N, C-alpha and C positions, 0 to 999 in steps of 0.2 A: 810760653805764652798760652798754649792750650790748657795747661793745668790751671792757670789763673782764670781763664774763661769758665772752666768747669766749676771752680770754686765760687765764682760770682753767680752763676746760674743757681747753684744750690742755695747760696746766700739770699738770692731774690725770692725763691720759693718760701724760705723760712720767713723772710721779711714781709711777704704778703699776709701771712697769718698773724704776725706780730702787729703789723700796721692796723689790721682790721680790729684787733682787740683795743689798741690805743685810740683809734678814731672813734670807736663806739662809745668810749668812756671819756672823750676829750673834755666835755664840760665838767666832769667830776675831777679829773686828774690835772686839768689845766695844761696839758701837753699838746704839742703838735709833732707829727712824725710823717715825713715824706721821703721818697727815695727816687733816684734817677740813675739810669745807666745808658751811656751813649757809646756806640762803636762806629767809627768812620774808617772806611778804606778807600784809598785814592790811587789813581794812576794818571800819567800824562803822556802825551805824544812826544815823539822826537822832533827836533827842529834844527835848522842850520845855524851854526855858530862858528865864526872864524877864530875865536879864542875863548878861553874860560879862565876864571880865577878861583881863588880859595873859597869864595862865598857864592859862586855861580850856581844857578839852577842847572842840573844835569841836562845836557841837550840830547841825550839818548832817551829812549822810551824807559819810563819808570813805572813799575806796577807794585801793588801789594803794600803800600805804605799805610799802616793801620794804627789808629789810636783808640784808647779806651779810657773812659772816666766813669766812676760810679760814686755817688754822693748820698750821704744821709743828711737830711735837713731836720734837726732836732731843736725844738723850742720849748721853753717852760715859762709860764707866767710867774711873776714874783709878787711884789706889792702892787698897789694901784697904779696902772699906767705903765708898768715895767715888765720886761721879758728878757730872757737871755737865750741866745741862739748859738748852736755849735754844729759845725758841718765837717765830720770826718770824710775824707775823700781819697779814693784809690784812683791813681792816674798813671798812664804809661803809654808806650808805643812811640812811633816816630812819624814825622811828616815827610813829604816828598823832598829829597835832597837835604834831609835833616832840618827842615823848615827854614832853609836858606834860599837866596836867589831871587825872591820876589818881595818887594816892600809891602805890598798888599798880600801878605802870606796866605797860603791856600787853605789852611784848616785851623780854625779858631780853637780847636780842642788839642792842639799840639804846641810844644815849646821847643826851643832850639838847643838846650843843653841838658845834661843829666843822663843817667842810665835809662834806656828805653823800657826796661822791665817795670811792670806796675809796682808802685810804691804807695804806702799809706801815709797821709799827713792830715793835719787839721787845717782845712782851708779857711774856715771862719770861726771865730768865737768872739761874740760881742754882746754888749748890754744895750738895750734900747729903752728909753724913758720918754713918755708923752706927758706934756704939761699943757693944760687947757689955757687958752687965751681969752680972758674976759668971761662974760656970761654967754657961753656957747652951747649950742645943741650937741648931741652925741649921735654917732652913726655906727652901724655894725660893720665890721670888717670880717671877711670870711677866712677860715683856715686855709693856709697856702704855704708854699715854701718860705721858710723864715718869717712866718706870720701866724701868730696864735690868734684864733678867733676871739674877738673882743669887741667891746663898745668903746670907741675912741672919740675925743672931742673933734668936732668939725673944724674949729679954729684951734690950732695947737702949735706948740714947739716940740719937735722930736729931736732928741739927742742920741746919737749912736757912737759908742766908744768901744774900741777893741781891734780885732783883726777882721778884715773884710776885703772885698774888691771895691775899689772906689767907683767902678762902673756900675755897681749896684745902685748908686744914688745919683749919678750924673750921666748926662748924655743918653738917657733912656729913650728908646724909640719902640713903639708897639709893633712895628712891622720889620725892624732891622736892628736886632740887639743880641740875640741868643744863638750861637752857632750849634746848639744842641737841637734846635727846632726850626731855625730860619736860615739865613745866609751863612755860609762857612767862612768867607773871606774875612781876614782881620780888619780890613778897612771898611767893612760893612757891619761888623759887630759893634764897633765904636768909631767915633770920628778919627780917621787915620792920622790926622795932623796933631791930635792930642797925645803927646808923649806921656800918657798918664802914669803916675807913680805906682809901681808894683814890682814884686819879685818876678822871677821867670815864669811862675805859674799864674800870675795875675793878681796877687794879693798883697796887701800892705797893712799897716796898723796906724791908728790915729783916732781922730774924732770928726764926726760930721754933724752939723746942726742944721735942722730944717725948720722953716716957718711955713706952715701949710694953711691955706685959706681956700674957700670954695672955688674961687676963680683964678687963683695964682698960687705959686709957691716960690720960695727962695731957699737955697742951700749953700752952705759954706763949709769948707773943711781944711784941716791941716794934718798932713800924714808924713810917714817916713818914705825915704827914697833908697834905691840900691847903692851899695858901696862900689859895686862893679857893674858895668853896663849889663842890664838884662840878666842879672844873677839873683841868687836867693837871699844873700845877706842884706839886711836893711839897716838904716841908721836914721836918727833924728838928732841933729845938732843945731841948736838955735842959731839962726843967722847964717848957717853954712850949708846944712843939708836938710832940706824939708821941701814940701810942696803944698801950695794952696790952690784951691779951686772954688769958684763962686758961680752959681747958675740961677737965672731967673726964668721960670716957666709961666707962660700965660695960656690959659685954656681959651679955645676959640669955638665959635659956632657958625658953621657954613651950611646954610639951607637945613638947619636943624641937626646937622651932623657934627660929631665931636672932632676937635682938632687941637693941636698944641704947637706953640712956637717957643723955642728955648734959646737963650743966649748964655754961653759959658765962657768964662775967662780963667786962665790958669797962669801960675808962676811957680817955677821950680829952681831951687838952688841945689847943687850937687858937686861931685868931684869931676864932672865932665870937662875935658879940655875943649878949647875952641878949634874949629876947623882950620883957622889960620895957624894955630900952633901945630896942627897936624901937617899942614903943608911945609912948615919949617922943619918938622921932624922927618918928613920924607926926604928933603934935600940934605939933611944932616945925618941921616941914617940912625935916628934916635928910636930904636925899637921899643924902648921902655914906654914912651908916650904913645906910640902907635898901638901897642898892646892894650893900653887903657881904652883907646877909642874903639878897638875891635872887640872889647869885652873879654879879653884874656888876662887882664891884670887889674889890680885895685889901684885907683887913683891915689896919689900921695898928697895932692894939694886940692883945696876947695877953690871955688871961683866960677864954676859952671852956672850959667843963668839961662833960663828959657821962659819966654812969655808967649802966650797964644790966645787966640779968640776963635770961637766956634759957634755956628748957627745950626739949629736942628729944627726941622719942620715935619709934622705928620698931619694928615687930614683924611678922615673917613668920608668917602663919597656916596656909598650905598651900604646896605647891610653886609655886602660881601666884598666890596672893593675899597682899597685905601691907597694913598700915595704918600711918599716921603722924600725928603731931600736933606742933605747936609753940606755945609761949606766949612772948611777949616784952614787955619793959618797959624804957624808959629815962626819966630824970627830966624830959626835955623842957623844961628851963629855958633852954638856949642853942640857937641856930639849928641846924637840921639842916645837916650840913657835907659829907657824902660820899656816902651811899647814897640814901636817900629820906626823905620827910617822914611817918614813922610813929613814934609814941611808944609805942603799945600794940598788940599783935596776938595773935589766937588763930586757929589753923587746924587743920583736921582733913581727912584724905583717905585714899583707898584707891588701890591700884595692882594691876592684874590682867594677868598674862601670858596670851598666847593659847594656852597648852598645852591646855586642854580642847577647843578647836575646831581643834587641830592646826595652829595658826599659831605656831610656836615662837619666832619672832623678833618677834612683835607684842606691844605693851603698850598697855593702856588705863588712864586715870587720871581721878579725880574728886576735887575738893577744894573746900572753902569756907573763906573768910578773912573775919575781921572786924577792921578796923583802926581805931585811935582816936588822939586827940591829947591832950597835956597841957593843963591849963587855961591856961597862959601862951601856948602855941602857938595855941590856938583863939581866944583874945582878940586876938592880933596879926592873924590872918587876918580875923576878924570886923570889925576896925577898918579894914580895907582894905589890910593888908600883903601882901607877896608873898615866898614862899620861892623856892628855886631850881627847884621843880618844880610847885607848886600855888599857887593864889591866884585867886579870882574877883572880887576887888575888894570883896566883902563876903561874909557867910556866915551861913546858918541851920544851925547845927551838927547833924550826925548821924553815926553811925558809917559808914565806908565799907565796903560789903559786896560781896564778889566770889565768884562761883562760876566754876570753870574745869573743863572736861573735854576730854580729847583721846583720839585713837586713832592710834597709831603703827604703820604696817604696813611690815614688812621686805619690800621688793619684789625685792631681789637680795641676795647676801651682803654688799654694800658700800653699799647705798642704802635709806633709810627715808623714807617719805612720811607726813606727819602732818596730820590734820584737827583743828583746835582751835577751841573755842568758849568765850568768857568772857561772863558776865553781871555788869554793874556797877551797883550802886545807890548813890546819893549820892556820885558821883565828887568827889574833893577834899573830902569830908565835908560837902557842901552839900545839904541837903534841898530848897532852892529849885531846884536843878538835878538832881533826883532821878534822872531817867532813867525806865525802865531803858535802859541802853546795851548793845546786843548787838554783840559783837566776834567776827569770824570770821577765821580764819587758815589758811593752808596753809604747811607747812614741808617743805623737802627737805633731807635730811642725808646726806652722803656721807662715809665714813670707812674708813680701813684702817690 
């Protein structure tokens, strides 16, 4: 791992010089080039536990769980209104207890399977095309990650096709969306009840169509789903394996301050068995089907269905203070298949910039989350079943409660250091293993 870190540091120093050349000539070359590297190290306290299972959070003290990601954001203008974006990404490391044992998993930069050694992949590669709607004015958009500086129609249809993270386009929240700069917990980086379609690293392929107006926007998508729960292989089979999402965003103005309210609905068809089938498999000793639910085998039949509805709210209160909230629900009849094992969630949080104490690049955040399960899901776990991320072998059900707070300090124009704390009660919804679990993290984030 140390050799990988040394390689990345050398790579960054070279990248700084290269990026300066590209940015200086961006208007002539029509390129955009950005880079990020994030390292997170975590530990958690020990806690009393009368029993543990295959997917339990280790109840002993854990230290030194470290993850690393580094990403190149490369973009190129094509014809009028079009651009292509490619993101090579190096990722590796491991989470606490191999990212198992808490439905609101503790580090959004980790995933639960695969070799922990850093490996290189293409995270995103997609085409974006803007079409003007009617006789519209145009506005300038600044160069950014996966955004070429350009003049775009104020009223437009935007089509995105290729490989991407579906969360790039849906359930976006200015205060709680990016584990590289904001909250680390999985159920705070996206709506935890949205079992959003993705491979184990968070990416899928398909198409997203957006209608964008000055006061509102609407997006709809159809994308591929995993063949195996929370694994890398994806498929799109018409009528059998696919996922659709639709979201309406409405801009708000409260005392002259910006706000957004969003309503998202999703439907997913996959190879996921139902939890009722899982209960039958437990009584019959059908390990084949149980391995499908736990993400250790490929489903052999289609028929999994999941519908969900989600509300997202953010509101700026002052130049430095904002609040946010999310509510989410899915029917929870079929096995969790892509994101995490949450069927209901409620969260509330605040974000505070360091403007009042003259630390203009600093941000502090505080949020609380309550996660829950459907009756079928909890019955399956109580009977001794395992999902792909939680399962203690049995369960005394209670809501999973999480508090997270962080302070991100901008130490240089390109580097942020964050101290993060999470408090977890009833990890994996189990009051027998109540905790509390105290989770501590340090995060270094470099970006240009």
